C-alpha positions as CSV (number, residue, x, y, z in Angstrom):
1,M,0.0,0.0,0.0
2,P,1.4,3.5,-0.8
3,T,2.5,5.7,2.1
4,T,0.1,8.2,3.6
5,E,2.3,11.0,2.3
6,H,2.0,9.7,-1.2
7,L,-1.8,9.3,-1.0
8,E,-2.3,12.7,0.5
9,G,0.0,14.4,-2.0
10,Q,-1.9,12.8,-5.0
11,W,-5.2,13.8,-3.5
12,R,-4.1,17.3,-2.9
13,E,-3.1,17.7,-6.5
14,W,-6.3,16.2,-7.7
15,R,-8.4,18.4,-5.4
16,Y,-6.8,21.5,-6.8
17,A,-7.5,20.4,-10.3
18,H,-11.1,19.4,-9.5
19,V,-11.9,22.8,-7.9
20,A,-10.3,24.7,-10.7
21,T,-12.4,22.8,-13.3
22,M,-15.6,23.4,-11.3
23,F,-15.1,27.1,-11.1
24,R,-13.5,27.8,-14.5
25,P,-15.2,30.4,-16.8
26,Y,-17.4,27.7,-18.5
27,G,-17.7,25.4,-15.5
28,W,-20.9,24.2,-13.8
29,T,-21.4,27.5,-11.9
30,S,-21.6,29.4,-15.2
31,L,-24.9,27.8,-16.3
32,V,-27.6,30.4,-16.6
33,A,-30.4,28.8,-18.6
34,Q,-31.8,25.4,-19.5
35,Y,-34.5,25.1,-22.1
36,W,-36.5,22.0,-23.3
37,L,-37.8,20.7,-26.6
38,E,-39.8,17.6,-27.5
39,E,-40.2,15.8,-30.8
40,G,-42.5,17.8,-33.0
41,D,-41.6,21.2,-31.6
42,R,-41.0,23.6,-34.4
43,D,-39.6,27.2,-34.5
44,V,-39.4,27.7,-30.8
45,S,-37.6,30.8,-29.5
46,F,-35.6,31.1,-26.3
47,D,-35.1,34.2,-24.3
48,M,-31.3,34.1,-24.2
49,L,-30.6,32.7,-27.6
50,P,-31.1,33.9,-31.2
51,G,-33.0,32.2,-34.0
52,L,-35.5,29.4,-33.9
53,W,-35.2,25.9,-32.5
54,S,-36.9,22.7,-33.6
55,V,-36.6,18.9,-33.2
56,E,-36.7,17.0,-36.5
57,G,-36.4,13.2,-36.4
58,G,-34.5,13.2,-33.1
59,R,-32.2,16.0,-34.2
60,I,-32.0,19.5,-32.5
61,M,-32.0,22.0,-35.3
62,F,-31.1,25.7,-35.1
63,T,-32.4,28.1,-37.7
64,P,-30.4,31.4,-37.7
65,P,-32.2,34.7,-37.7
66,T,-32.4,36.7,-41.0
67,S,-30.3,39.4,-39.5
68,G,-28.5,40.4,-36.3
69,P,-26.3,38.3,-34.0
70,T,-26.4,34.5,-34.4
71,L,-24.6,31.4,-33.1
72,S,-21.1,30.4,-33.9
73,V,-21.1,26.7,-34.7
74,N,-17.6,25.1,-34.9
75,G,-16.1,28.5,-35.7
76,E,-18.6,29.6,-38.4
77,Y,-21.8,31.5,-38.6
78,P,-24.4,29.2,-40.2
79,A,-26.3,30.6,-43.1
80,A,-29.0,27.8,-43.0
81,P,-30.5,25.5,-40.5
82,V,-27.9,23.4,-38.7
83,E,-28.0,20.5,-36.2
84,I,-26.7,21.2,-32.7
85,I,-25.3,17.8,-31.7
86,P,-25.8,16.9,-28.0
87,G,-22.8,16.2,-25.8
88,R,-20.6,19.3,-26.1
89,N,-19.3,21.2,-23.1
90,Q,-15.9,22.3,-21.9
91,T,-15.6,19.4,-19.4
92,Y,-16.9,16.4,-21.3
93,G,-16.8,17.5,-24.9
94,H,-16.9,14.2,-26.8
95,G,-18.5,12.3,-29.7
96,K,-19.4,14.2,-32.7
97,S,-20.6,17.3,-30.9
98,L,-19.0,20.7,-31.9
99,P,-18.2,24.0,-30.0
100,V,-21.2,26.4,-30.1
101,Y,-21.1,30.0,-28.8
102,F,-23.4,33.0,-28.7
103,G,-21.2,36.0,-28.0
104,L,-19.3,35.1,-24.8
105,N,-21.8,32.4,-23.9
106,E,-21.3,28.7,-24.6
107,V,-24.3,26.8,-25.8
108,E,-24.7,23.0,-25.5
109,A,-27.4,20.4,-26.2
110,I,-28.3,17.4,-24.0
111,L,-30.5,14.3,-24.3
112,R,-32.8,13.2,-21.5
113,T,-36.2,11.4,-21.2
114,T,-39.6,12.2,-19.7
115,Q,-41.1,10.1,-17.0
116,D,-43.0,8.1,-19.5
117,G,-39.9,7.3,-21.5
118,K,-40.2,9.8,-24.4
119,P,-37.1,11.6,-25.7
120,L,-36.5,15.1,-24.2
121,Y,-34.0,17.5,-25.7
122,G,-32.3,20.2,-23.7
123,V,-30.4,23.4,-24.6
124,R,-28.2,25.0,-22.0
125,V,-26.4,28.4,-21.8
126,R,-23.2,29.0,-19.9
127,D,-22.2,32.6,-19.2
128,P,-18.6,33.0,-18.0
129,R,-19.5,36.4,-16.5
130,Q,-21.9,34.7,-14.1
131,A,-19.5,31.9,-13.0
132,A,-19.3,31.8,-9.2
133,R,-16.0,32.5,-7.5
134,L,-14.6,29.8,-5.3
135,E,-14.6,32.1,-2.3
136,D,-18.3,32.9,-2.8
137,A,-19.4,29.3,-3.1
138,G,-17.7,28.4,0.1
139,V,-16.3,25.0,-1.0
140,S,-14.3,23.0,1.5
141,A,-13.3,19.4,2.2
142,F,-12.3,17.2,5.1
143,D,-8.5,16.7,5.5
144,Y,-7.3,13.6,3.8
145,D,-7.7,10.5,5.9
146,P,-6.2,7.2,4.7
147,A,-8.7,5.3,6.8
148,W,-11.3,6.2,4.2
149,R,-9.4,4.4,1.4
150,I,-11.1,1.1,1.7
151,P,-10.3,-2.1,-0.2
152,G,-13.1,-4.0,-2.0
153,V,-14.1,-6.2,-4.9
154,Y,-15.5,-5.1,-8.3
155,T,-18.1,-7.4,-9.9
156,P,-18.6,-6.3,-13.5
157,T,-22.0,-6.8,-15.2
158,P,-23.1,-6.2,-18.8
159,K,-23.6,-2.5,-19.3
160,T,-27.2,-1.7,-18.6
161,E,-28.9,1.6,-19.4
162,Y,-31.0,2.9,-16.4
163,E,-33.2,6.0,-16.6
164,A,-32.8,7.6,-13.2
165,E,-35.0,10.2,-11.7
166,T,-33.3,13.6,-11.3
167,V,-33.5,16.8,-9.3
168,E,-35.5,18.2,-12.2
169,A,-39.0,16.9,-11.7
170,G,-40.3,15.0,-14.7
171,V,-36.9,14.6,-16.3
172,R,-34.9,11.4,-16.3
173,E,-31.2,10.9,-17.2
174,S,-29.5,7.8,-18.5
175,T,-27.1,6.4,-15.9
176,P,-25.5,3.3,-17.5
177,R,-24.7,0.7,-14.8
178,I,-21.5,-1.4,-15.2
179,G,-21.4,-3.5,-12.0
180,T,-21.0,-3.3,-8.2
181,F,-18.2,-2.6,-5.8
182,T,-18.4,-4.5,-2.5
183,F,-16.5,-3.4,0.6
184,Q,-16.5,-3.8,4.4
185,H,-17.0,-1.1,7.0
186,N,-17.2,-1.6,10.7
187,G,-17.8,-5.3,10.2
188,K,-20.7,-4.9,7.7
189,S,-20.7,-5.6,4.0
190,Y,-21.9,-2.9,1.5
191,S,-22.4,-3.2,-2.2
192,L,-22.5,-0.1,-4.3
193,V,-24.0,0.2,-7.8
194,L,-21.4,1.7,-10.2
195,I,-22.2,4.0,-13.1
196,G,-20.1,4.0,-16.2
197,K,-19.5,7.6,-17.3
198,D,-18.3,8.1,-20.8
199,T,-15.2,10.3,-21.1
200,P,-12.7,11.0,-23.9
201,A,-10.4,8.6,-22.1
202,G,-13.0,5.8,-21.9
203,V,-15.5,4.6,-19.3
204,Q,-15.0,6.1,-15.9
205,P,-16.5,4.1,-13.0
206,V,-18.5,6.3,-10.6
207,A,-20.2,5.6,-7.3
208,H,-23.1,8.0,-6.4
209,I,-23.7,7.8,-2.7
210,R,-25.7,9.3,0.1
211,D,-24.8,8.7,3.8
212,R,-25.7,10.1,7.2
213,T,-23.8,13.3,6.5
214,S,-25.9,14.1,3.4
215,G,-27.8,17.3,4.2
216,P,-26.4,18.7,7.4
217,V,-22.6,18.2,6.6
218,T,-22.4,17.3,2.9
219,Y,-24.5,18.0,-0.1
220,G,-28.0,16.7,0.5
221,A,-28.5,15.1,-3.0
222,G,-25.4,13.0,-2.4
223,R,-21.8,12.9,-3.7
224,V,-20.0,11.1,-6.4
225,I,-16.7,9.2,-6.3
226,E,-14.6,8.3,-9.3
227,L,-13.0,4.8,-8.9
228,Q,-10.0,3.6,-10.8
229,F,-9.6,0.3,-12.8
230,A,-6.6,-1.6,-11.6
231,D,-6.0,-3.5,-14.9
232,E,-6.0,-2.8,-18.6
233,A,-8.9,-5.1,-19.2
234,K,-11.0,-2.9,-16.9
235,T,-12.3,-5.9,-14.9
236,R,-10.7,-5.1,-11.5
237,I,-11.2,-2.2,-9.0
238,D,-9.3,-2.6,-5.7
239,W,-10.2,0.5,-3.7
240,I,-12.8,3.1,-3.1
241,D,-11.3,6.3,-1.7
242,F,-14.1,8.3,0.0
243,N,-11.7,11.3,0.2
244,Y,-12.5,11.9,-3.5
245,A,-16.2,12.3,-2.8
246,V,-17.5,15.5,-4.4
247,A,-20.8,17.3,-4.5
248,L,-22.9,16.9,-7.6
249,P,-23.1,19.9,-10.0
250,C,-26.7,20.6,-8.8
251,A,-25.1,21.8,-5.5
252,F,-23.8,24.9,-7.5
253,T,-26.4,25.6,-10.2
254,N,-30.2,25.2,-10.8
255,F,-29.7,24.4,-14.5
256,V,-28.8,20.7,-14.4
257,T,-30.4,17.3,-14.2
258,C,-28.4,15.5,-11.6
259,P,-29.6,11.9,-11.1
260,L,-30.8,10.9,-7.6
261,A,-28.6,8.4,-5.8
262,P,-29.5,4.7,-6.4
263,A,-31.4,3.1,-3.5
264,E,-28.7,0.6,-3.1
265,N,-26.1,3.4,-2.5
266,Q,-27.8,4.8,0.6
267,L,-25.2,4.2,3.3
268,D,-26.2,3.9,7.0
269,F,-23.1,5.5,8.4
270,E,-21.3,8.9,8.3
271,V,-18.7,9.3,5.6
272,L,-16.6,12.0,7.2
273,A,-14.4,12.4,4.2
274,G,-14.4,14.3,0.9
275,E,-16.2,17.5,0.0
276,K,-18.4,19.3,2.4
277,R,-21.7,21.0,1.7
278,P,-21.1,24.4,-0.1
279,A,-21.8,27.4,2.1
280,R,-24.0,28.9,-0.6
281,D,-27.4,27.2,-1.1
282,I,-29.1,26.9,-4.5
283,V,-32.8,27.7,-4.5
284,R,-34.1,25.0,-6.9
285,T,-36.8,25.9,-9.4
286,M,-38.0,23.6,-12.1
287,T,-37.1,24.5,-15.8
288,Y,-39.2,21.7,-17.3
289,K,-42.9,22.1,-17.2
290,V,-44.7,18.7,-17.1
């Protein structure tokens, strides 16, 4: 096992990078709008965006205005209707999605589903001028404690798409499940459902948990922990390190659809490690009207 100094040093570097990513100009705290479209919507206008928006055959289409400011799509001003491919943002830009801007603001599209399983299409706006400063958000964490780096066993399963309820009433988000991670704490066995998050580097295993600190000490909707594969075949995970637990983006902005923690991941003990509850509370209002 690595020394405590090594583990803490690695965590401290990671912690700095995580906070810097969260509070960068186009980070989660810069989100200022979240609009919704459904199949069949045509020529919809949004307050903070130019032109008209439609969904045609499962594609989000932007029709530029006849005059005045318009979107920049992959470095060009479109002269005709253009598809805004879901998936692009400054953190997880991947797939075939392209950079989209409106002035200083970044624009991105997302795919979700309604409670009855119908496709739902979102358009978000990020304004770097509105991004919260770290000192204003009041983000802090427990000191690193090696006791919270706990060994366990990963049991992979075939990747299964699961539509989870989210903090946005009526909206569900796909959270693909890839297996379970089983560990012991105080003589009791726990088995966490793991989500497989797609990233440019491949699938990232993530545990979304709630515990007895959720609400009064840590963020109420839970925290997420990225786990690391221990082999190239991605069939082994040896540790879960709760020091890497961080609040979901919905702790910092209203304009997201964070999934609710799986029922299996509700822990009956206090995890006194990882990120604490932000000092600034977000007043949640729904952007999707059922």
